[in-house]
N, C-alpha and C positions, 0 to 999 in steps of 0.2 A: 523394469528399472525401479519401480516403487512397490514391488510385491512384498506383502507382509507388513507394510507400514500403515499406521493410523495417522491420517492427516486431517487437520482442521482448516477449512477454507471459509473465510468471511466474504460477504458480498456474493454468495454463491448462486443467487437467483437470477442473475443476468450478466451480460457482458463478459469481461475477463474472468470474473469469479466463476461464472457458470462453465466457461470453457476449461478453466483450470480444474474444477471439480470433476468434470466429465473425463478429461484426459488422465488425471491421476487415477480415477477408478479404472479406466481402460488399461493402465499400466500396473494394475494389481493392488492399488491402495484401498484401504477401508476408509472412506471419506465421511467426514462429519461436516455437513453444509450448514452455514450460519448466515442468516439474513434477517432483516426486519419484515420481509415479505416472503411467503412460501414460494418456492420455485415452481415453474410450470412443469418442468421435467425433473423431479427429485433425483438426486444422486446420493446414495447412501442414506444416512440418518440426517434428518433436518432438525435444527434447534433454532427457534426464533430468538432474536436479541436486538435491542436498540443500542447501538454503540455510542449514542449521545447521552445515555442514561447510566449512571454509576450502578444503581440497583439492578438494572437489567443485565449489566455485565457481570455483577457478582452472582446473579442467578445462573447465568450462562456458565461461568467457571465451575460453580457447584455441580452443574448438570453434566459437564464434560468428564470423560473417564481419565484416570491417571495413565501415564505411559504413552501419550501420543508422540509420534516421531517428528511431527512438523506442524507449523502454523503458517498459513498464507494469509497475511493481512491485506485483503484486496478491497474490502468495503470502502466506499468513499462517496462524497457528495460533490457535485459540480459547482462552479463559481456563481451560478444563478440563484443558489439557495442563500438564505440569510447568513452573514459572515460568522456569527457565533455558532450556528449549526455546523458549518463547514469545518471550523477549527475543532469543535468537539468530536465530530466523527473521524475526520481525517488525521487528527493528531492526538488530542487528549484521550479520547476513547480507545484509540489504537494502542497508545502507550500503556494505558491502564490495564487493558485486557492482557497485553503481552506480559507485563510484570507480574500480574496476578496469576497468570497461567504457567509461568516458567517453573515454579516448584512442582507442578503436576506433569511437566514434560519428561520424556525419557532422556537419559543421558545420550549425548550425541545428536540431539534433535536439531532441526534446522528451522529458522524463522526467516520468512521472506516478506518484506514490506513493499507494497506497490507504491512507488513514488511517481515522478513525472519529470519530463524535460522542463516543466514549469518551475521545478525546484533548483535548476542549475545555477541560479544567481544567489545561492545561499551565502557566499562569501561577503556579499554586500549587505547582508541582513544579520550579521553576527550578534549585534547588540540586542536586537529584538528576540533572536533565537535564544540567547543566554537568559533573557528575562522570562522566557516561557518554560524554562527547564522544570520548574516545580508547579506549573500551571495546573490547577484542578478544575473540575466541572463548574464549580460555583463562581469562579473568577473570570470565566471566558468573556462574558459580555463587557465587563469593565476593561479587560485587557485589550479587546478589539477596539473599544472606544478610545482608550488612552494612547494606543499605538497606531491609530488611523488605519486599522485593518478593515477595509470596507470594499464592497464590490469584488472584482476579480482578485484583488490583493489577498483575500482570505484563502483562496485556493493556492496561489503561488506561495504564500507564507507557510501554509500547512505542509506543503511538499518540501520546501526548503528546510524547515525544522525537522521533518521526518528523515531526510537524507543525513543531516548532521547527527541526529540521534542514532541512526544506523552506524555511521562511522565511529561514533564515540563508544558504542557498545560492542565493538568487534571482539573484545577480550573479556567482557563482563562475566560471562558464564563459562570461561574456558576450563575451569576445574572439572566441569561436567561435560565438556566437549560440545556445548550448545553454541551454535554460530548464528549470526544474523547478517543478512545481505538485503539489498534493495534492487528493484528493477524500475527503470524509468522509461516508460513508453513515450513515444511521440503521439501525434493525433491518431486515435484509434476509432474505427467505425463501430461505435456502441450506441445505445440509446441516449447517452448524454453528450455525444459529439456535437449535436446542434446547440447545446448549452454553451460549449466553449466558443463555437463560432459566433454565437449571438453576443457573448460577453467580450471577446477579444477582437471581433470585427476584422478590419483591414490587416491588423498584425498577423492574425491567424492565417488569413488567406495568403499573405506574402510568405510566411514561414513554410506553408504547405507546398509552395512552388519548388522547394528544394527536394521534394519527395516524388517518387513515381506514382504513389497512391497513399491514401491513409492506411494505417495498419488495421488488422482485424484481431479479434480475441484469439483466433487460432495462431497468430504470429507471436503472441505474448505468452500464452499458456505453456508451451514447451520449455520456455526459458525459466518460468517459475518452477515447473516440475523438475527441471534439471537441478536448480538450486535447492530443492527439497530432497534430492536424491543423494546417495552416498558418493556419487561421482563428483560432487562439489565440496567434498569434506574439507579441502584445504583452501576454500574460498571464504574469506571472512571480512566483513566490513566493506564490501564492494558495492558500488552503485553502478549497475550495468544498464547503459542506454540500449533500448530496443526500438529503433526509430526510423528505419529506412535510410539512415545516413544523415539525418538532420543534425545530430550533435557534432558530427565531423564537420559539417558545413559551418556550424556556429564557431567551432574552434578555429577553423581556417580564417574566418572573418575577423575573429578577435585578434589573431596573430598576423594579420595582413598577408595571408597566403592566398 
């Protein structure tokens, strides 16, 4: 499915990123794994980068080859980390890496952003999302302070804004055939699941009652790989929930069904 493609996977040292890198390689892709920490089981070529740091991203882009066929933006921080760090990695750094890398991508490339069900409330945060459109690394601390983005709100906001950015850029690079989509997992059994449960507490426990089980990285990786493949060529600007039915439950509740 991915034979002959060169794919860049961020967050490739653990969780969904590691599963995606391994599956893409198994499907024939030449994988470039990106993370701040080296993977225990390297897949393809590894390049270290800190997505909270502009200079580190610039060095990463310089080190990456031209002509990659896909970018999977999977790296992310949980809500237990300081709010400014969460927003930098999950949103500002992701957007900066993507826009810097687009000129080096092959025509017809696919960009997949790992969002979250935590971002489904984006319609109620439009004003703050609009204000973040041109947010750079240097302004994140002040932005979080001025907009009361603290605690778990940092994670929710970062995913809300990421979903909107994905929708808005559905046609941005269509002259080159480059498409962008997002995947929104529900609770996934990764090393940071305990961080979400710790932060969200009773709310998370209640939400998870709608599921038969938490997801696993192996549930999410095939969806990311499909969106990176030629089979998804006509899917653009989509946010695809992969959540064991949790989103359907939320929609039914919202609409009194």
